[in-house]
Backbone as XML, in Angstrom:
<?xml version="1.0"?>
<chain id="A" units="angstrom">
  <residue number="1" name="MET">
    <atom name="N" x="-21.264" y="44.696" z="68.157"/>
    <atom name="CA" x="-21.085" y="43.304" z="67.802"/>
    <atom name="C" x="-21.576" y="43.086" z="66.377"/>
  </residue>
  <residue number="2" name="GLY">
    <atom name="N" x="-21.051" y="42.053" z="65.712"/>
    <atom name="CA" x="-21.448" y="41.727" z="64.338"/>
    <atom name="C" x="-22.825" y="41.090" z="64.287"/>
  </residue>
  <residue number="3" name="ARG">
    <atom name="N" x="-23.391" y="41.149" z="63.111"/>
    <atom name="CA" x="-24.708" y="40.526" z="62.931"/>
    <atom name="C" x="-24.575" y="39.017" z="62.914"/>
  </residue>
  <residue number="4" name="LYS">
    <atom name="N" x="-25.623" y="38.364" z="63.379"/>
    <atom name="CA" x="-25.673" y="36.921" z="63.349"/>
    <atom name="C" x="-25.894" y="36.467" z="61.906"/>
  </residue>
  <residue number="5" name="VAL">
    <atom name="N" x="-25.102" y="35.538" z="61.442"/>
    <atom name="CA" x="-25.248" y="35.036" z="60.087"/>
    <atom name="C" x="-26.223" y="33.864" z="60.112"/>
  </residue>
  <residue number="6" name="LYS">
    <atom name="N" x="-27.281" y="34.004" z="59.308"/>
    <atom name="CA" x="-28.290" y="32.954" z="59.242"/>
    <atom name="C" x="-27.785" y="31.829" z="58.349"/>
  </residue>
  <residue number="7" name="LYS">
    <atom name="N" x="-27.824" y="30.606" z="58.861"/>
    <atom name="CA" x="-27.383" y="29.443" z="58.103"/>
    <atom name="C" x="-28.365" y="29.193" z="56.956"/>
  </residue>
  <residue number="8" name="ILE">
    <atom name="N" x="-27.841" y="29.011" z="55.767"/>
    <atom name="CA" x="-28.689" y="28.731" z="54.611"/>
    <atom name="C" x="-28.925" y="27.231" z="54.539"/>
  </residue>
  <residue number="9" name="LYS">
    <atom name="N" x="-30.196" y="26.849" z="54.539"/>
    <atom name="CA" x="-30.544" y="25.440" z="54.420"/>
    <atom name="C" x="-30.480" y="25.049" z="52.953"/>
  </residue>
  <residue number="10" name="PHE">
    <atom name="N" x="-29.909" y="23.887" z="52.673"/>
    <atom name="CA" x="-29.821" y="23.367" z="51.313"/>
    <atom name="C" x="-29.130" y="24.367" z="50.368"/>
  </residue>
  <residue number="11" name="PRO">
    <atom name="N" x="-27.884" y="24.751" z="50.644"/>
    <atom name="CA" x="-27.218" y="25.781" z="49.850"/>
    <atom name="C" x="-26.961" y="25.390" z="48.388"/>
  </residue>
  <residue number="12" name="HIS">
    <atom name="N" x="-26.880" y="24.114" z="48.081"/>
    <atom name="CA" x="-26.578" y="23.675" z="46.723"/>
    <atom name="C" x="-27.791" y="23.103" z="46.015"/>
  </residue>
  <residue number="13" name="LEU">
    <atom name="N" x="-28.964" y="23.489" z="46.438"/>
    <atom name="CA" x="-30.197" y="22.913" z="45.913"/>
    <atom name="C" x="-30.471" y="23.323" z="44.465"/>
  </residue>
  <residue number="14" name="LEU">
    <atom name="N" x="-30.349" y="24.603" z="44.169"/>
    <atom name="CA" x="-30.653" y="25.088" z="42.815"/>
    <atom name="C" x="-29.764" y="24.411" z="41.779"/>
  </residue>
  <residue number="15" name="GLY">
    <atom name="N" x="-30.402" y="23.898" z="40.736"/>
    <atom name="CA" x="-29.673" y="23.241" z="39.658"/>
    <atom name="C" x="-29.355" y="21.780" z="39.908"/>
  </residue>
  <residue number="16" name="SER">
    <atom name="N" x="-29.594" y="21.291" z="41.135"/>
    <atom name="CA" x="-29.268" y="19.901" z="41.425"/>
    <atom name="C" x="-30.201" y="18.960" z="40.670"/>
  </residue>
  <residue number="17" name="LYS">
    <atom name="N" x="-29.705" y="17.755" z="40.393"/>
    <atom name="CA" x="-30.433" y="16.769" z="39.598"/>
    <atom name="C" x="-30.856" y="15.614" z="40.493"/>
  </residue>
  <residue number="18" name="TRP">
    <atom name="N" x="-32.085" y="15.124" z="40.249"/>
    <atom name="CA" x="-32.659" y="14.088" z="41.107"/>
    <atom name="C" x="-33.368" y="13.031" z="40.283"/>
  </residue>
  <residue number="19" name="THR">
    <atom name="N" x="-33.331" y="11.805" z="40.799"/>
    <atom name="CA" x="-34.079" y="10.702" z="40.206"/>
    <atom name="C" x="-35.136" y="10.264" z="41.199"/>
  </residue>
  <residue number="20" name="ALA">
    <atom name="N" x="-36.384" y="10.245" z="40.737"/>
    <atom name="CA" x="-37.482" y="9.733" z="41.563"/>
    <atom name="C" x="-37.424" y="8.212" z="41.513"/>
  </residue>
  <residue number="21" name="MET">
    <atom name="N" x="-37.507" y="7.556" z="42.646"/>
    <atom name="CA" x="-37.454" y="6.096" z="42.679"/>
    <atom name="C" x="-38.739" y="5.471" z="42.148"/>
  </residue>
  <residue number="22" name="ARG">
    <atom name="N" x="-39.801" y="6.266" z="42.110"/>
    <atom name="CA" x="-41.062" y="5.870" z="41.463"/>
    <atom name="C" x="-41.462" y="7.037" z="40.561"/>
  </residue>
  <residue number="23" name="GLU">
    <atom name="N" x="-42.143" y="6.741" z="39.495"/>
    <atom name="CA" x="-42.528" y="7.807" z="38.574"/>
    <atom name="C" x="-43.348" y="8.886" z="39.274"/>
  </residue>
  <residue number="24" name="VAL">
    <atom name="N" x="-43.047" y="10.132" z="38.929"/>
    <atom name="CA" x="-43.791" y="11.285" z="39.405"/>
    <atom name="C" x="-44.365" y="11.959" z="38.173"/>
  </residue>
  <residue number="25" name="MET">
    <atom name="N" x="-45.676" y="11.930" z="38.060"/>
    <atom name="CA" x="-46.366" y="12.497" z="36.904"/>
    <atom name="C" x="-45.812" y="11.925" z="35.593"/>
  </residue>
  <residue number="26" name="GLY">
    <atom name="N" x="-45.444" y="10.641" z="35.643"/>
    <atom name="CA" x="-44.971" y="9.937" z="34.456"/>
    <atom name="C" x="-43.479" y="10.020" z="34.191"/>
  </residue>
  <residue number="27" name="TRP">
    <atom name="N" x="-42.720" y="10.704" z="35.052"/>
    <atom name="CA" x="-41.292" y="10.912" z="34.813"/>
    <atom name="C" x="-40.463" y="10.583" z="36.044"/>
  </residue>
  <residue number="28" name="ARG">
    <atom name="N" x="-39.164" y="10.353" z="35.821"/>
    <atom name="CA" x="-38.253" y="10.028" z="36.920"/>
    <atom name="C" x="-37.123" y="11.034" z="37.101"/>
  </residue>
  <residue number="29" name="HIS">
    <atom name="N" x="-36.688" y="11.688" z="36.042"/>
    <atom name="CA" x="-35.537" y="12.593" z="36.128"/>
    <atom name="C" x="-35.988" y="14.047" z="36.210"/>
  </residue>
  <residue number="30" name="PHE">
    <atom name="N" x="-35.489" y="14.719" z="37.255"/>
    <atom name="CA" x="-35.886" y="16.094" z="37.543"/>
    <atom name="C" x="-34.665" y="16.946" z="37.867"/>
  </residue>
  <residue number="31" name="GLN">
    <atom name="N" x="-34.843" y="18.259" z="37.733"/>
    <atom name="CA" x="-33.816" y="19.212" z="38.129"/>
    <atom name="C" x="-34.492" y="20.325" z="38.928"/>
  </residue>
  <residue number="32" name="VAL">
    <atom name="N" x="-33.809" y="20.806" z="39.964"/>
    <atom name="CA" x="-34.366" y="21.869" z="40.794"/>
    <atom name="C" x="-34.227" y="23.193" z="40.053"/>
  </residue>
  <residue number="33" name="ARG">
    <atom name="N" x="-35.355" y="23.816" z="39.759"/>
    <atom name="CA" x="-35.380" y="25.076" z="39.011"/>
    <atom name="C" x="-35.523" y="26.278" z="39.948"/>
  </residue>
  <residue number="34" name="ASP">
    <atom name="N" x="-36.192" y="26.081" z="41.099"/>
    <atom name="CA" x="-36.444" y="27.201" z="42.011"/>
    <atom name="C" x="-36.510" y="26.661" z="43.428"/>
  </residue>
  <residue number="35" name="ARG">
    <atom name="N" x="-36.326" y="27.537" z="44.380"/>
    <atom name="CA" x="-36.474" y="27.180" z="45.799"/>
    <atom name="C" x="-37.156" y="28.318" z="46.508"/>
  </residue>
  <residue number="36" name="ARG">
    <atom name="N" x="-37.923" y="27.983" z="47.525"/>
    <atom name="CA" x="-38.630" y="28.995" z="48.325"/>
    <atom name="C" x="-38.525" y="28.610" z="49.787"/>
  </residue>
  <residue number="37" name="ASP">
    <atom name="N" x="-38.321" y="29.611" z="50.612"/>
    <atom name="CA" x="-38.331" y="29.428" z="52.062"/>
    <atom name="C" x="-39.657" y="29.955" z="52.575"/>
  </residue>
  <residue number="38" name="ARG">
    <atom name="N" x="-40.432" y="29.100" z="53.229"/>
    <atom name="CA" x="-41.725" y="29.494" z="53.783"/>
    <atom name="C" x="-41.778" y="29.078" z="55.250"/>
  </residue>
  <residue number="39" name="GLN">
    <atom name="N" x="-41.757" y="30.072" z="56.111"/>
    <atom name="CA" x="-41.851" y="29.851" z="57.553"/>
    <atom name="C" x="-40.857" y="28.794" z="58.036"/>
  </residue>
  <residue number="40" name="GLY">
    <atom name="N" x="-39.619" y="28.918" z="57.588"/>
    <atom name="CA" x="-38.566" y="28.016" z="58.025"/>
    <atom name="C" x="-38.514" y="26.690" z="57.288"/>
  </residue>
  <residue number="41" name="VAL">
    <atom name="N" x="-39.372" y="26.495" z="56.311"/>
    <atom name="CA" x="-39.383" y="25.250" z="55.537"/>
    <atom name="C" x="-38.917" y="25.581" z="54.118"/>
  </residue>
  <residue number="42" name="VAL">
    <atom name="N" x="-37.991" y="24.785" z="53.608"/>
    <atom name="CA" x="-37.472" y="24.999" z="52.259"/>
    <atom name="C" x="-38.234" y="24.097" z="51.291"/>
  </residue>
  <residue number="43" name="PHE">
    <atom name="N" x="-38.734" y="24.698" z="50.217"/>
    <atom name="CA" x="-39.423" y="23.960" z="49.165"/>
    <atom name="C" x="-38.612" y="24.055" z="47.884"/>
  </residue>
  <residue number="44" name="ALA">
    <atom name="N" x="-38.621" y="22.978" z="47.092"/>
    <atom name="CA" x="-37.902" y="22.942" z="45.827"/>
    <atom name="C" x="-38.890" y="22.696" z="44.695"/>
  </residue>
  <residue number="45" name="GLU">
    <atom name="N" x="-38.724" y="23.468" z="43.623"/>
    <atom name="CA" x="-39.527" y="23.224" z="42.422"/>
    <atom name="C" x="-38.722" y="22.284" z="41.528"/>
  </residue>
  <residue number="46" name="LEU">
    <atom name="N" x="-39.248" y="21.084" z="41.341"/>
    <atom name="CA" x="-38.604" y="20.103" z="40.483"/>
    <atom name="C" x="-39.273" y="20.130" z="39.117"/>
  </residue>
  <residue number="47" name="VAL">
    <atom name="N" x="-38.453" y="20.179" z="38.076"/>
    <atom name="CA" x="-38.945" y="20.227" z="36.706"/>
    <atom name="C" x="-38.429" y="18.993" z="35.976"/>
  </residue>
  <residue number="48" name="SER">
    <atom name="N" x="-39.340" y="18.296" z="35.295"/>
    <atom name="CA" x="-38.935" y="17.126" z="34.534"/>
    <atom name="C" x="-37.961" y="17.538" z="33.445"/>
  </residue>
  <residue number="49" name="THR">
    <atom name="N" x="-36.871" y="16.781" z="33.300"/>
    <atom name="CA" x="-35.886" y="17.113" z="32.273"/>
    <atom name="C" x="-36.376" y="16.726" z="30.885"/>
  </residue>
  <residue number="50" name="CYS">
    <atom name="N" x="-37.290" y="15.772" z="30.809"/>
    <atom name="CA" x="-37.791" y="15.325" z="29.509"/>
    <atom name="C" x="-39.023" y="16.102" z="29.056"/>
  </residue>
  <residue number="51" name="GLN">
    <atom name="N" x="-39.751" y="16.655" z="30.007"/>
    <atom name="CA" x="-40.956" y="17.418" z="29.684"/>
    <atom name="C" x="-41.036" y="18.613" z="30.635"/>
  </residue>
  <residue number="52" name="PRO">
    <atom name="N" x="-40.430" y="19.742" z="30.251"/>
    <atom name="CA" x="-40.291" y="20.896" z="31.145"/>
    <atom name="C" x="-41.595" y="21.487" z="31.675"/>
  </residue>
  <residue number="53" name="ASP">
    <atom name="N" x="-42.731" y="21.173" z="31.067"/>
    <atom name="CA" x="-43.985" y="21.701" z="31.611"/>
    <atom name="C" x="-44.491" y="20.867" z="32.781"/>
  </residue>
  <residue number="54" name="VAL">
    <atom name="N" x="-43.799" y="19.761" z="33.090"/>
    <atom name="CA" x="-44.134" y="18.951" z="34.266"/>
    <atom name="C" x="-43.312" y="19.470" z="35.433"/>
  </residue>
  <residue number="55" name="LYS">
    <atom name="N" x="-44.005" y="20.079" z="36.403"/>
    <atom name="CA" x="-43.340" y="20.690" z="37.558"/>
    <atom name="C" x="-44.039" y="20.243" z="38.834"/>
  </residue>
  <residue number="56" name="VAL">
    <atom name="N" x="-43.265" y="20.087" z="39.874"/>
    <atom name="CA" x="-43.829" y="19.715" z="41.166"/>
    <atom name="C" x="-43.010" y="20.392" z="42.267"/>
  </residue>
  <residue number="57" name="TRP">
    <atom name="N" x="-43.711" y="20.932" z="43.277"/>
    <atom name="CA" x="-43.052" y="21.510" z="44.447"/>
    <atom name="C" x="-43.009" y="20.460" z="45.541"/>
  </residue>
  <residue number="58" name="VAL">
    <atom name="N" x="-41.843" y="20.276" z="46.168"/>
    <atom name="CA" x="-41.714" y="19.330" z="47.275"/>
    <atom name="C" x="-40.979" y="20.007" z="48.421"/>
  </residue>
  <residue number="59" name="ASN">
    <atom name="N" x="-41.252" y="19.535" z="49.628"/>
    <atom name="CA" x="-40.468" y="19.943" z="50.781"/>
    <atom name="C" x="-39.065" y="19.389" z="50.544"/>
  </residue>
  <residue number="60" name="ALA">
    <atom name="N" x="-38.057" y="20.245" z="50.601"/>
    <atom name="CA" x="-36.692" y="19.820" z="50.286"/>
    <atom name="C" x="-36.220" y="18.673" z="51.178"/>
  </residue>
  <residue number="61" name="LYS">
    <atom name="N" x="-36.755" y="18.561" z="52.379"/>
    <atom name="CA" x="-36.362" y="17.453" z="53.261"/>
    <atom name="C" x="-36.723" y="16.099" z="52.667"/>
  </residue>
  <residue number="62" name="THR">
    <atom name="N" x="-37.771" y="16.048" z="51.838"/>
    <atom name="CA" x="-38.148" y="14.756" z="51.244"/>
    <atom name="C" x="-37.076" y="14.271" z="50.275"/>
  </residue>
  <residue number="63" name="LEU">
    <atom name="N" x="-36.243" y="15.171" z="49.769"/>
    <atom name="CA" x="-35.169" y="14.747" z="48.868"/>
    <atom name="C" x="-34.114" y="13.924" z="49.602"/>
  </residue>
  <residue number="64" name="ARG">
    <atom name="N" x="-34.110" y="13.999" z="50.916"/>
    <atom name="CA" x="-33.177" y="13.190" z="51.720"/>
    <atom name="C" x="-33.683" y="11.758" z="51.916"/>
  </residue>
  <residue number="65" name="ASN">
    <atom name="N" x="-34.955" y="11.516" z="51.591"/>
    <atom name="CA" x="-35.532" y="10.178" z="51.729"/>
    <atom name="C" x="-35.100" y="9.340" z="50.534"/>
  </residue>
  <residue number="66" name="ARG">
    <atom name="N" x="-34.174" y="8.411" z="50.757"/>
    <atom name="CA" x="-33.589" y="7.622" z="49.675"/>
    <atom name="C" x="-34.562" y="6.615" z="49.081"/>
  </residue>
  <residue number="67" name="GLN">
    <atom name="N" x="-35.675" y="6.369" z="49.728"/>
    <atom name="CA" x="-36.695" y="5.513" z="49.139"/>
    <atom name="C" x="-37.509" y="6.275" z="48.100"/>
  </residue>
  <residue number="68" name="LEU">
    <atom name="N" x="-37.493" y="7.618" z="48.180"/>
    <atom name="CA" x="-38.243" y="8.446" z="47.235"/>
    <atom name="C" x="-37.356" y="9.081" z="46.172"/>
  </residue>
  <residue number="69" name="TRP">
    <atom name="N" x="-36.177" y="9.557" z="46.567"/>
    <atom name="CA" x="-35.325" y="10.329" z="45.672"/>
    <atom name="C" x="-33.870" y="9.910" z="45.798"/>
  </residue>
  <residue number="70" name="ARG">
    <atom name="N" x="-33.134" y="10.008" z="44.687"/>
    <atom name="CA" x="-31.684" y="9.811" z="44.678"/>
    <atom name="C" x="-31.045" y="10.992" z="43.973"/>
  </residue>
  <residue number="71" name="ALA">
    <atom name="N" x="-29.949" y="11.466" z="44.524"/>
    <atom name="CA" x="-29.227" y="12.574" z="43.898"/>
    <atom name="C" x="-28.629" y="12.095" z="42.579"/>
  </residue>
  <residue number="72" name="GLY">
    <atom name="N" x="-28.675" y="12.963" z="41.575"/>
    <atom name="CA" x="-28.158" y="12.621" z="40.255"/>
    <atom name="C" x="-29.221" y="11.907" z="39.423"/>
  </residue>
  <residue number="73" name="TRP">
    <atom name="N" x="-28.835" y="11.595" z="38.206"/>
    <atom name="CA" x="-29.758" y="10.881" z="37.323"/>
    <atom name="C" x="-29.295" y="9.446" z="37.203"/>
  </residue>
  <residue number="74" name="LEU">
    <atom name="N" x="-30.155" y="8.524" z="37.625"/>
    <atom name="CA" x="-29.843" y="7.099" z="37.585"/>
    <atom name="C" x="-30.658" y="6.425" z="36.490"/>
  </residue>
  <residue number="75" name="SER">
    <atom name="N" x="-30.055" y="5.416" z="35.863"/>
    <atom name="CA" x="-30.793" y="4.618" z="34.891"/>
    <atom name="C" x="-31.706" y="3.649" z="35.645"/>
  </residue>
  <residue number="76" name="LEU">
    <atom name="N" x="-32.645" y="3.058" z="34.943"/>
    <atom name="CA" x="-33.529" y="2.074" z="35.586"/>
    <atom name="C" x="-32.719" y="0.902" z="36.129"/>
  </residue>
  <residue number="77" name="ASP">
    <atom name="N" x="-31.691" y="0.472" z="35.395"/>
    <atom name="CA" x="-30.846" y="-0.630" z="35.878"/>
    <atom name="C" x="-30.148" y="-0.249" z="37.187"/>
  </residue>
  <residue number="78" name="GLU">
    <atom name="N" x="-29.641" y="0.969" z="37.269"/>
    <atom name="CA" x="-28.994" y="1.423" z="38.505"/>
    <atom name="C" x="-30.001" y="1.484" z="39.658"/>
  </residue>
  <residue number="79" name="GLN">
    <atom name="N" x="-31.223" y="1.919" z="39.374"/>
    <atom name="CA" x="-32.261" y="1.979" z="40.406"/>
    <atom name="C" x="-32.590" y="0.581" z="40.903"/>
  </residue>
  <residue number="80" name="ARG">
    <atom name="N" x="-32.737" y="-0.368" z="39.980"/>
    <atom name="CA" x="-33.045" y="-1.756" z="40.373"/>
    <atom name="C" x="-31.914" y="-2.348" z="41.204"/>
  </residue>
  <residue number="81" name="GLU">
    <atom name="N" x="-30.679" y="-2.086" z="40.787"/>
    <atom name="CA" x="-29.524" y="-2.600" z="41.515"/>
    <atom name="C" x="-29.485" y="-2.055" z="42.944"/>
  </residue>
  <residue number="82" name="LEU">
    <atom name="N" x="-29.727" y="-0.761" z="43.098"/>
    <atom name="CA" x="-29.762" y="-0.161" z="44.438"/>
    <atom name="C" x="-30.869" y="-0.772" z="45.283"/>
  </residue>
  <residue number="83" name="ALA">
    <atom name="N" x="-32.043" y="-0.956" z="44.687"/>
    <atom name="CA" x="-33.167" y="-1.542" z="45.420"/>
    <atom name="C" x="-32.831" y="-2.963" z="45.879"/>
  </residue>
  <residue number="84" name="GLU">
    <atom name="N" x="-32.175" y="-3.754" z="45.003"/>
    <atom name="CA" x="-31.788" y="-5.119" z="45.378"/>
    <atom name="C" x="-30.778" y="-5.118" z="46.519"/>
  </residue>
  <residue number="85" name="LEU">
    <atom name="N" x="-29.782" y="-4.226" z="46.439"/>
    <atom name="CA" x="-28.776" y="-4.145" z="47.496"/>
    <atom name="C" x="-29.401" y="-3.750" z="48.836"/>
  </residue>
  <residue number="86" name="GLU">
    <atom name="N" x="-30.340" y="-2.814" z="48.806"/>
    <atom name="CA" x="-31.003" y="-2.402" z="50.046"/>
    <atom name="C" x="-31.857" y="-3.527" z="50.613"/>
  </residue>
  <residue number="87" name="THR">
    <atom name="N" x="-32.500" y="-4.300" z="49.748"/>
    <atom name="CA" x="-33.294" y="-5.444" z="50.201"/>
    <atom name="C" x="-32.399" y="-6.477" z="50.866"/>
  </residue>
  <residue number="88" name="ILE">
    <atom name="N" x="-31.274" y="-6.776" z="50.234"/>
    <atom name="CA" x="-30.331" y="-7.752" z="50.799"/>
    <atom name="C" x="-29.815" y="-7.258" z="52.156"/>
  </residue>
  <residue number="89" name="ALA">
    <atom name="N" x="-29.455" y="-5.977" z="52.237"/>
    <atom name="CA" x="-28.938" y="-5.423" z="53.493"/>
    <atom name="C" x="-29.983" y="-5.491" z="54.600"/>
  </residue>
  <residue number="90" name="SER">
    <atom name="N" x="-31.235" y="-5.169" z="54.278"/>
    <atom name="CA" x="-32.267" y="-5.211" z="55.314"/>
    <atom name="C" x="-32.578" y="-6.648" z="55.717"/>
  </residue>
  <residue number="91" name="GLU">
    <atom name="N" x="-32.523" y="-7.599" z="54.766"/>
    <atom name="CA" x="-32.743" y="-9.012" z="55.116"/>
    <atom name="C" x="-31.627" y="-9.526" z="56.007"/>
  </residue>
  <residue number="92" name="MET">
    <atom name="N" x="-30.385" y="-9.141" z="55.698"/>
    <atom name="CA" x="-29.252" y="-9.563" z="56.526"/>
    <atom name="C" x="-29.371" y="-8.975" z="57.927"/>
  </residue>
  <residue number="93" name="ALA">
    <atom name="N" x="-29.752" y="-7.713" z="58.007"/>
    <atom name="CA" x="-29.901" y="-7.069" z="59.311"/>
    <atom name="C" x="-31.013" y="-7.734" z="60.110"/>
  </residue>
  <residue number="94" name="ALA">
    <atom name="N" x="-32.122" y="-8.076" z="59.447"/>
    <atom name="CA" x="-33.244" y="-8.713" z="60.138"/>
    <atom name="C" x="-32.856" y="-10.105" z="60.637"/>
  </residue>
  <residue number="95" name="SER">
    <atom name="N" x="-32.093" y="-10.843" z="59.832"/>
    <atom name="CA" x="-31.721" y="-12.202" z="60.238"/>
    <atom name="C" x="-30.691" y="-12.203" z="61.364"/>
  </residue>
  <residue number="96" name="SER">
    <atom name="N" x="-29.879" y="-11.127" z="61.446"/>
    <atom name="CA" x="-28.882" y="-11.062" z="62.512"/>
    <atom name="C" x="-29.410" y="-10.344" z="63.748"/>
  </residue>
  <residue number="97" name="GLY">
    <atom name="N" x="-30.600" y="-9.738" z="63.614"/>
    <atom name="CA" x="-31.187" y="-9.023" z="64.740"/>
    <atom name="C" x="-30.569" y="-7.665" z="64.973"/>
  </residue>
  <residue number="98" name="VAL">
    <atom name="N" x="-29.849" y="-7.148" z="63.978"/>
    <atom name="CA" x="-29.181" y="-5.856" z="64.089"/>
    <atom name="C" x="-29.881" y="-4.885" z="63.160"/>
  </residue>
  <residue number="99" name="ALA">
    <atom name="N" x="-30.053" y="-3.656" z="63.620"/>
    <atom name="CA" x="-30.681" y="-2.625" z="62.787"/>
    <atom name="C" x="-29.758" y="-2.297" z="61.620"/>
  </residue>
  <residue number="100" name="SER">
    <atom name="N" x="-30.372" y="-2.081" z="60.450"/>
    <atom name="CA" x="-29.616" y="-1.741" z="59.251"/>
    <atom name="C" x="-29.050" y="-0.343" z="59.379"/>
  </residue>
  <residue number="101" name="SER">
    <atom name="N" x="-27.795" y="-0.177" z="58.967"/>
    <atom name="CA" x="-27.153" y="1.128" z="59.028"/>
    <atom name="C" x="-26.071" y="1.207" z="57.964"/>
  </residue>
  <residue number="102" name="THR">
    <atom name="N" x="-25.846" y="2.381" z="57.422"/>
    <atom name="CA" x="-24.774" y="2.548" z="56.460"/>
    <atom name="C" x="-23.453" y="2.845" z="57.163"/>
  </residue>
  <residue number="103" name="ALA">
    <atom name="N" x="-23.510" y="3.209" z="58.433"/>
    <atom name="CA" x="-22.301" y="3.515" z="59.182"/>
    <atom name="C" x="-21.678" y="2.223" z="59.704"/>
  </residue>
  <residue number="104" name="PRO">
    <atom name="N" x="-20.358" y="2.127" z="59.670"/>
    <atom name="CA" x="-19.716" y="0.916" z="60.195"/>
    <atom name="C" x="-19.914" y="0.805" z="61.697"/>
  </residue>
  <residue number="105" name="THR">
    <atom name="N" x="-19.974" y="-0.426" z="62.155"/>
    <atom name="CA" x="-20.155" y="-0.672" z="63.582"/>
    <atom name="C" x="-18.784" y="-0.663" z="64.256"/>
  </residue>
  <residue number="106" name="PRO">
    <atom name="N" x="-18.638" y="0.096" z="65.344"/>
    <atom name="CA" x="-17.339" y="0.139" z="66.023"/>
    <atom name="C" x="-17.020" y="-1.208" z="66.653"/>
  </residue>
  <residue number="107" name="PRO">
    <atom name="N" x="-15.751" y="-1.563" z="66.739"/>
    <atom name="CA" x="-15.374" y="-2.842" z="67.360"/>
    <atom name="C" x="-15.736" y="-2.857" z="68.840"/>
  </residue>
  <residue number="108" name="ALA">
    <atom name="N" x="-16.065" y="-4.052" z="69.331"/>
    <atom name="CA" x="-16.474" y="-4.187" z="70.728"/>
    <atom name="C" x="-15.282" y="-4.183" z="71.651"/>
  </residue>
</chain>
């Protein structure tokens, strides 16, 4: 029988660009320079694009948290706009008693 192929977690991580929603060590724009797998957990080394000696290792799963990170490089105006839209969506969901979701609700 053939060997089992191990699924690669985060296959497109290297070289990807990220915007921190809050400053990290004084910077917001980062690029993944390295990745490490440790006991089934994937870590990404993020390097500031403006100051390459600023580096931070994060669990790659935290990059999926949209309150902390956004894929690509966003301007401050784009970040503010996204934050406002999310606030409006959560307020609307709270006032209607429905949980906020990005997926459309199926018809009843």
